[in-house]
C-alpha positions as CSV (number, residue, x, y, z in Angstrom):
1,M,23.1,31.8,148.7
2,K,24.1,28.1,148.0
3,E,21.5,27.4,145.0
4,Q,22.6,30.3,143.9
5,L,26.4,29.3,143.8
6,Q,25.7,25.6,142.9
7,E,23.8,27.6,139.7
8,N,26.8,29.4,138.4
9,L,29.8,27.0,139.5
10,Q,27.3,24.7,136.9
11,R,26.9,27.6,134.5
12,R,31.2,28.4,134.8
13,L,31.3,24.3,134.6
14,A,29.2,23.7,130.7
15,I,31.4,26.1,129.5
16,L,34.9,25.6,130.2
17,R,33.5,21.6,129.3
18,D,32.4,23.4,126.3
19,E,35.9,25.3,126.0
20,I,38.0,22.0,126.5
21,S,35.9,19.8,123.9
22,G,37.5,21.8,121.4
23,F,40.9,21.6,121.9
24,P,43.0,18.9,120.7
25,E,42.9,15.1,122.9
26,G,46.2,15.2,124.2
27,M,45.6,19.1,124.9
28,R,42.3,18.4,127.2
29,M,42.1,18.7,131.6
30,D,39.5,17.8,133.8
31,P,36.7,20.9,133.6
32,R,36.3,20.3,137.1
33,Q,39.9,20.9,138.1
34,L,40.4,24.0,136.2
35,L,37.3,25.0,137.6
36,R,38.4,24.3,141.6
37,E,41.9,25.7,140.6
38,A,40.4,29.2,139.7
39,I,38.7,29.3,142.7
40,E,41.7,28.7,144.6
41,Q,43.1,31.1,143.7
42,D,40.3,33.8,143.7
43,L,40.4,32.1,147.8
44,A,44.1,33.0,147.6
45,I,43.3,37.2,146.1
46,A,40.8,37.1,148.7
47,E,42.3,36.3,152.1
48,V,45.6,38.6,150.9
49,D,42.6,41.8,150.0
50,G,41.5,40.2,153.4
51,N,37.9,40.0,152.5
52,R,35.9,38.2,154.0
53,A,33.2,37.9,151.9
54,E,34.9,37.0,148.8
55,M,37.0,34.5,150.7
56,A,33.0,32.7,151.8
57,R,31.7,32.4,148.3
58,C,35.0,30.6,147.6
59,E,35.0,28.7,150.6
60,I,31.4,27.6,149.6
61,E,32.2,26.9,145.6
62,L,34.7,24.8,147.3
63,S,32.4,22.2,149.4
64,L,30.4,22.0,146.7
65,L,33.0,20.8,144.4
66,A,33.6,18.8,146.9
67,E,30.3,17.4,147.0
68,W,29.6,16.9,143.0
69,D,33.0,14.8,143.9
70,E,32.0,12.8,146.4
71,A,28.7,11.6,144.2
72,A,29.7,11.8,141.0
73,P,33.6,11.2,140.7
74,D,33.7,10.6,137.0
75,R,31.3,13.1,135.6
């Protein structure tokens, strides 16, 4: 499951990078930060809904992003 989530995160991050590259220079944001915020929102919704499976998925995704940040902070 972790490998699937990692692949999914990589795809989502690639999509965000592609979309952000079309923004004017002053409006560009860090794609990893946007992805992290989206996952945090998903986690908050899952917590309100009491969806434990979704909460677990979001927590794993956030931990993967943290690992990526530690491994390559400028990426």
